[in-house]
N, C-alpha and C positions, 0 to 999 in steps of 0.2 A: 702828311696828307693821308686820309683814309683810303683804303683800297676801292671803295665804292666810287669815289670821285675820280680815281685813276681809270677805273673801268669805264665810267661815263665819258671821260676825255678820249679814251681809245675808241669807244663805240662811235662817238660823234665824229671823230677824225676819220674813221673808216667809212662811215656813211657819206660824209661830205666828199671824201676822195672818190668813192664809187659814183656818186652823182656827177661829179666833175668829169670823170673819165667817160662815163656813159652818155652824158648829155649830147656830145657831137654825133654819137651813133645811136641815138634814142630809137630810131625806126627799127634798126636791127635788133636791139634789145627787146623791144615790144614784140617783134616777130618771134624771137626765140622763146620768150616767156609764154605767149599765147598760142604757139603752134601746137597742133595735135600730132604733127609728124614725128617729133622727137620725144624720147622717154625722159623721165625726170633726171636720170644720170647724165644723159647727153646734153640736156639743157644746162645743167650745172657745169659741165665741162666746157660748153660753148661760152657761157657767161664768164667763166674763169679765163678762157683764152681771149675774150674780148678786152681784158685788161691790158693786153699788149698794144691797144690803140694809144696808150700813153706814149709809146715810142714812135708810132707812125703818124699820129694826128697832132702832136705837140712838138714845138721846138724844145731844145734842151733848157733854155731859159724859162719858157712857160711851164715845162714839166717840173722844174725846181720850184717855181712859184705855186703850182698846184699842191705839191707836197707840203711846203711851208704854210700856205694858207689853210689847208686842211688841218694841220697840226695846231696852228694858232686858234682856229675856230673851236677845235675840241677843248683846248686848254681854257679858252675864254668862257665857253658854255659851262664847263665844269666849275670854274671859279665863281661864275655868276650864280649857279645853283647853290654852291656852298655859302656864298655871301647872303643870298636871299633866305636861306634856311637859318643862318646864324643871326641875322638881323631882320627885324620886321619893317624897318624904314625903307623907303624907296631908294633905289640905286640911281644916283644922278649921273654917273659916268657911263651908263648903259648906251647912251646915244652914240658915243664914240665907237663902241664895239659894234653896234648895228650898222653904222656908216662904214666901218672897216670891212664887215662881212659883205655888205652890199657892193662895195668897191672891188673886193676880191672876187666876187661872183661876176661882176661886169667884165673882168679880165679873162674869164674862162673862154677858151676857144682853141682852134687849131691853126696851124701855120697857113693853111690854104684859104680858110674862110674867115679868119679873124674871130672876133668876139661873138659867141653864140647869143648871149643875152643882149648885147648892144645892137646886133643885127635885128633881133626881134623887136627892140624898142624903136629904132630909127629906120629900119628897112635896109635892104642889102646895099643899094646904091648910096644912100646917105651915110651909113656907117662906114662903108669902104672909103668914101670921100674924107670923112673925119679922121679915120685911122691912118690914111695915107699921109696926112700932115703931121702926125705925131712922130717924134724922133725914134721911139722904140717900137713903133708899129702896134700900139695898143697895150703893150706890157706895162705902161704907166699906171693903168688901172690896178694891176696886180701889185705893183710896187706900193701904190697908195694904200691898198687894202692891207698889205703886210705891215706898213708903217702904222696905220690907224689901229690895227689889231694889237700890235706891240704896245702902243700908247694905252689902249684900253686895258690890257693885261697889267701894265704897270700901275695905272690908276686904281684898278680893282684890287691889286695886291696891297697898295697903300691903305685902302679902305678896310680891307680884311685885317690888317695889322692894328688898326685903331682899337682901343679898348671899348668894351660894350657899355659905355656910360654916355649920358647926355652931355652935349657940349655946353659950356658956359658962355653966354653971350655978353 
């Protein structure tokens, strides 16, 4: 694999990881970024320190899924860009990757408030009611996201390995 695609995978992984970590504390992040009280150096230090919310806002299982999902999304995006550049035909397996990414994003949340995205979609009381009946407390969305992203990467890898010729019908 070319270094440019590795860089893209690492960049997407890092960006998705930051979004996932900062989503539950978005008000604090917005305050830090737009505050006139702090210097640029202090803002950077506070943003770096805010990454510790991974340990305080997430259970061990959800933190593991955050890291795995971020990595798989980075790999998936990088492989998709490679595939789209190598072939001009439309990628039919992209739907699995998009569903996997959406499902992984649904699982983002902290131990105290549950899924941030699901709460936004259903409301606090309805999402709490739904999550209460799930055996893993909402971690099912992350598990499904990891599974679908894995399937997407596998299918995309198979498509990349195919020779660049037209199929005979």
